[in-house]
C-alpha positions in Angstrom: 99.1 179.6 35.4 96.7 179.1 38.8 93.9 181.3 39.9 94.2 184.6 42.0 94.6 183.8 45.2 95.7 180.4 45.0 99.1 178.8 45.9 100.9 177.8 43.0 102.8 174.1 42.9 106.3 175.2 42.7 105.4 177.0 46.4 104.7 173.7 47.4 107.6 172.4 46.6 109.8 174.7 47.3 108.6 175.0 50.8 108.8 171.0 51.1 112.6 171.4 50.4 112.7 174.7 53.1 111.5 172.0 56.0 113.5 169.8 54.8 116.6 172.1 55.0 115.1 173.3 58.6 114.8 169.6 59.7 118.6 169.1 59.0 119.7 172.1 60.3 118.2 171.1 64.1 119.2 167.6 63.6 122.9 169.3 63.1 122.2 171.9 66.0 121.6 169.4 68.0 124.8 167.2 67.1 126.9 170.4 68.0 125.2 170.8 71.2 126.1 167.0 72.0 129.9 168.2 71.1 130.3 171.1 73.0 128.3 169.5 76.3 131.3 167.3 75.9 133.8 170.1 75.6 132.1 171.9 78.9 133.0 169.3 80.8 136.7 168.8 79.8 136.7 172.8 80.5 134.7 172.5 83.9 137.1 169.7 84.7 140.3 171.2 83.6 139.3 174.4 85.5 139.1 176.3 82.1 136.8 179.5 81.4 133.4 179.3 80.0 134.5 181.3 77.2 137.4 181.5 74.9 138.1 184.9 73.4 140.9 183.7 71.3 138.9 180.7 70.2 135.9 182.9 69.5 138.0 185.9 67.2 139.0 182.4 65.2 135.7 181.3 64.6 134.5 184.6 63.5 136.8 185.5 60.9 136.1 181.5 59.2 132.5 182.1 59.6 132.6 185.2 58.2 134.7 184.1 55.4 132.7 181.0 54.4 129.7 182.9 54.5 131.0 185.6 52.0 132.2 183.1 49.7 128.6 181.3 50.4 127.0 184.5 49.2 125.5 185.2 51.9 125.9 188.3 54.5 129.0 188.1 56.7 127.3 190.0 59.4 124.5 187.5 59.1 127.0 184.8 59.8 128.2 186.8 63.5 124.7 187.1 64.5 124.0 183.8 63.8 126.9 182.1 65.4 126.4 184.8 68.5 123.2 183.5 69.3 124.5 179.8 69.3 127.0 180.3 71.4 125.7 182.7 73.9 123.6 179.5 74.5 126.6 177.2 74.3 127.9 179.6 77.1 125.5 179.5 79.3 125.1 175.5 79.2 129.2 175.2 80.1 128.6 177.7 83.1 126.0 175.6 84.3 128.1 172.6 83.9 131.2 174.4 85.7 128.6 175.4 88.9 128.0 171.9 88.9 131.5 170.6 89.2 132.1 173.5 91.8 129.2 172.6 93.9 129.6 168.8 93.1 126.1 168.4 92.2 126.2 166.2 88.8 122.7 165.4 87.9 122.4 164.7 84.1 121.8 167.7 81.9 119.5 167.9 78.9 122.1 167.4 76.0 119.3 168.4 73.1 119.3 164.5 72.7 
């Protein structure tokens, strides 16, 4: 038992694990954004719109199922995905504008 007001060692151990997971999530998101950058370039070259509502619905259905199976609230999965996808669409719109203008400077790709 620890003194009142003292953080138990178990909390430090758990926090270290949480910190490792957070770092892994950041690295996974960086990889995801690199791939979506390539998708954005291909969409811009092919004249496709930045958003794909049919794909979005497929992903929502898939991720809510995965979330439920993992014991997460499916609504959380929807909100988390929307947070990420809104940034992806913003980047795709920027890429499309640069292609339309013929102005193709390197973008920050979260690398």
